[in-house]
C-alpha positions in Angstrom: 54.1 65.6 -15.6 52.3 62.5 -14.4 50.5 62.4 -17.8 53.2 62.8 -19.7 54.9 59.9 -17.4 51.7 58.0 -17.6 51.9 57.5 -21.1 55.6 56.9 -21.5 55.4 53.9 -19.1 52.0 53.0 -21.6 54.7 53.3 -24.9 57.5 50.7 -23.1 55.1 48.0 -21.9 53.1 48.2 -25.1 56.4 47.7 -27.0 57.8 44.7 -24.4 54.5 43.0 -25.5 54.0 43.4 -28.7 56.2 41.2 -31.0 58.6 42.4 -33.4 56.9 44.3 -37.1 58.9 42.1 -39.4 57.7 38.3 -38.3 55.3 37.4 -41.3 52.7 35.1 -40.6 53.3 33.4 -37.1 55.3 30.2 -37.0 52.6 28.8 -36.5 51.6 29.9 -40.2 54.6 29.1 -41.2 54.4 25.9 -40.2 50.9 25.4 -42.3 52.4 26.4 -45.6 55.4 23.9 -45.4 52.7 21.6 -44.3 51.0 22.0 -47.3 54.3 21.7 -48.9 54.5 18.6 -47.3 51.5 17.2 -48.7 51.4 18.3 -51.9 55.3 16.8 -52.3 54.3 13.1 -50.8 51.3 12.8 -52.9 53.6 13.5 -56.1 57.1 13.4 -55.6 57.9 11.4 -52.7 61.7 11.3 -53.8 61.7 14.8 -53.4 60.7 14.6 -49.5 63.7 12.2 -48.8 66.3 14.3 -50.2 65.1 17.1 -48.4 65.1 14.9 -45.4 69.1 13.9 -46.0 69.6 17.9 -46.4 68.0 19.0 -43.4 69.2 16.4 -41.5 72.7 18.0 -41.8 70.8 21.8 -40.7 74.4 22.6 -38.4 71.4 24.4 -35.6 71.0 21.5 -34.2 68.9 22.4 -31.2 66.2 24.2 -32.0 65.7 21.1 -34.9 66.0 17.9 -32.4 63.6 19.6 -30.0 61.2 20.3 -32.9 61.5 16.0 -33.6 62.2 14.5 -30.2 61.8 10.5 -30.7 60.3 10.9 -34.4 61.8 8.4 -36.7 61.5 7.9 -40.6 59.3 9.9 -42.9 57.7 11.2 -39.4 61.2 12.7 -38.4 61.7 14.5 -41.8 57.6 16.0 -42.0 59.1 17.3 -38.1 61.9 18.5 -40.2 60.6 20.9 -42.9 57.5 22.3 -40.0 61.0 23.3 -37.8 62.6 25.0 -41.5 59.7 26.9 -41.9 59.8 28.7 -38.5 63.3 28.7 -38.5 64.8 32.2 -39.3 62.7 33.5 -36.4 63.6 31.3 -34.0 67.1 32.0 -34.6 66.5 36.0 -34.3 69.5 37.0 -32.4 72.1 33.9 -33.3 74.2 34.4 -35.7 72.2 32.8 -38.3 69.7 36.1 -38.5 69.4 38.4 -41.6 66.2 40.6 -40.0 66.4 42.6 -43.1 65.4 39.1 -45.4 61.9 39.4 -44.3 60.5 42.0 -46.2 60.9 44.1 -49.5 58.3 46.9 -48.6 57.5 49.3 -51.8 56.0 52.6 -50.8 52.0 53.0 -49.7 50.2 56.9 -49.8 46.7 56.7 -49.0 45.0 59.8 -50.7 44.3 62.4 -49.2 47.1 61.5 -46.2 51.0 62.2 -47.6 53.9 62.9 -46.3 55.5 66.2 -46.7 58.7 64.3 -48.1 57.2 62.1 -51.3 58.3 58.7 -50.0 61.8 56.8 -51.6 60.9 54.7 -54.9 63.2 52.1 -53.8 62.2 49.3 -51.9 63.1 48.7 -48.3 64.6 45.3 -47.0 66.4 42.9 -48.9 63.6 39.8 -49.8 64.1 39.6 -53.7 67.4 39.1 -53.5 68.0 36.7 -50.4 65.3 34.2 -51.6 67.4 33.9 -55.1 70.5 33.7 -52.9 69.4 31.0 -51.0 67.4 29.3 -54.2 70.4 29.1 -55.3 72.7 27.3 -52.3 70.1 25.0 -52.5 70.1 23.8 -55.7 73.6 23.6 -55.9 75.0 20.1 -55.0 78.1 21.2 -55.0 77.4 23.2 -52.2 77.5 21.1 -48.3 74.3 19.6 -46.8 75.0 21.9 -43.8 75.1 25.1 -46.4 72.2 23.8 -48.5 70.0 23.4 -45.7 70.3 26.6 -43.9 69.4 28.0 -47.1 66.3 25.8 -47.8 65.0 27.0 -44.4 65.3 30.8 -46.1 63.5 29.6 -49.1 60.7 27.8 -47.1 60.4 31.3 -45.0 60.8 34.1 -47.5 58.7 32.8 -50.0 56.1 31.9 -47.4 57.4 36.1 -45.7 56.1 37.4 -49.1 52.7 35.9 -49.1 51.5 38.0 -46.3 50.8 41.3 -47.6 52.4 43.7 -45.3 55.6 41.9 -46.4 55.3 44.1 -49.2 54.3 47.1 -49.0 54.3 49.5 -45.9 52.1 53.2 -45.7 53.8 57.1 -45.4 51.9 59.2 -44.2 51.1 62.4 -42.1 51.9 60.9 -39.1 54.5 58.2 -39.9 56.5 59.7 -42.7 59.6 57.2 -42.6 57.4 54.6 -43.0 55.3 52.3 -40.9 57.4 49.0 -41.0 54.9 47.3 -42.4 52.0 47.5 -40.7 54.6 47.2 -37.2 54.0 50.7 -36.4 50.4 50.7 -36.6 48.1 50.0 -33.5 44.5 48.5 -33.6 42.3 46.4 -31.3 41.5 43.0 -33.0 37.9 41.4 -32.4 36.2 39.8 -30.7 38.8 40.3 -27.5 39.7 44.1 -28.2 43.4 42.5 -28.0 45.7 45.2 -29.1 48.0 44.3 -31.6 50.2 46.1 -34.6 48.4 45.7 -37.8 51.0 43.2 -38.6 50.7 41.1 -36.5 46.9 40.5 -37.2 48.0 40.1 -40.4 50.7 37.3 -39.5 48.1 36.1 -36.6 45.7 35.3 -38.9 45.8 31.7 -40.4 46.9 29.8 -37.7 47.3 30.1 -33.6 48.1 27.0 -32.6 51.6 25.6 -33.9 51.2 21.9 -32.5 52.5 19.6 -35.7 48.7 18.0 -35.4 47.1 20.9 -35.0 49.4 22.7 -38.0 48.7 19.8 -40.1 44.7 19.6 -40.3 44.8 23.2 -40.5 46.8 22.8 -43.5 44.5 19.8 -44.8 41.4 21.9 -43.8 42.6 24.8 -46.0 43.6 22.6 -49.0 39.8 20.7 -49.3 38.8 24.5 -49.8 41.2 25.4 -52.0 42.6 22.7 -54.1 45.2 24.1 -56.8 42.8 24.0 -59.7 40.7 26.1 -58.2 43.8 29.1 -57.7 44.3 31.2 -61.1 47.5 31.7 -59.4 48.9 28.8 -60.1 48.2 28.1 -63.8 51.9 27.5 -64.3 54.4 25.9 -61.9 56.2 28.1 -59.8 59.8 29.3 -60.1 62.4 30.1 -57.9 62.4 33.5 -60.6 58.9 34.2 -60.1 59.7 35.3 -56.4 59.2 39.4 -57.4 56.4 38.9 -59.1 55.0 37.7 -56.3 55.7 40.6 -54.1 55.1 43.0 -57.2 52.0 41.6 -58.9 50.0 40.5 -55.8 50.8 41.4 -52.4 51.4 44.3 -52.9 48.3 45.5 -54.7 46.8 43.4 -52.1 48.5 45.6 -49.1 47.2 48.7 -51.2 43.4 47.8 -51.8 43.2 45.6 -48.3 45.7 46.0 -46.0 45.5 49.7 -46.0 42.3 50.5 -47.6 40.7 53.4 -46.8 38.0 52.2 -43.8 41.4 51.2 -41.5 41.5 53.4 -38.9 45.2 53.3 -37.6 46.1 54.4 -34.8 50.1 55.2 -34.1 49.6 54.7 -30.0 48.5 52.5 -28.7 46.3 54.7 -27.1 45.1 55.9 -30.3 44.2 52.5 -31.1 40.5 51.6 -32.2 39.1 48.1 -33.2 38.2 47.0 -36.8 35.3 46.5 -38.4 34.0 42.7 -38.9 34.0 43.3 -42.8 37.6 44.1 -42.7 38.4 40.9 -40.4 36.2 38.8 -42.3 38.4 40.0 -45.4 41.7 39.4 -44.4 40.9 36.1 -43.0 39.7 34.5 -46.4 42.5 36.8 -47.8 45.4 35.3 -46.0 44.0 31.8 -46.0 44.0 32.1 -50.0 47.8 33.0 -49.8 49.0 31.0 -47.5 48.1 28.3 -49.4 49.4 29.8 -52.0 52.7 29.7 -50.5 52.8 26.1 -50.1 51.5 24.5 -53.8 54.6 27.3 -54.7 57.0 26.4 -52.1 56.3 22.8 -53.4 57.6 23.3 -56.6 60.6 25.4 -56.1 61.7 22.3 -54.4 61.1 20.3 -57.3 63.0 22.5 -59.3 66.2 22.2 -56.7 65.5 18.8 -55.6 63.9 16.7 -58.1 66.8 16.2 -60.3 69.6 15.9 -57.8 72.0 13.3 -56.8 
């Protein structure tokens, strides 16, 4: 009995310490994506940034944005508004602006030899596809108010980043997780080098950037862009359009979840007690893939913003 109670207390403590499963990229990771989009637009379409700054200045949830920009003025203020914009849907969790199911569109994954008794559903779990399409329309609608467009812009930036994280496009069904693992949110691993206990989902979320200070975010964005310029990314052969969003999930993130995030040699624990350390090879491969996905998301979101704002008065 004592052992059972100890396990229950351990499970409760872990649940309190671990980040929620439905996040995608850490808040700092979302800010890196926004910084990449900002720099791309600043280099070629500065007028688009001016329009975005006007819209975001009308965002109705003033508290988070006022804290983010502080005393900054002019272009720096607009840049900080966009960085906050990309992370704001996570900051707004539990408020009237929260839409928990907008962050993901899970398609089922079953690993060979580990199928649950009941076949997983064929339909997607989550509303990211519909959410992105809806908010892209509002964002680009000059008849909508600036406040409405500001909220929609934040969701476009956030969900557009989310869907490039492989575990926001897939969830594993198995003997131990017959109802699905919520994109790795119900799988426990230990992350080298500290052996920290995290969910598999959070390991991927946190794979790109840990520090959310704007200067650190900007430095990381420029480092990644220097290594992964547009011209080196085959996924960016054509400018991105909002209508391409389902393909980013279906043809890119989902296969990456199958081949890498849930690959057969990844030892996943269904409880804190069964968690084992990820291999160095897995960690290195995940870091490389996550960096590429964040950069692609940043460039694509810059294109989507061009599509929405370039021709708007």
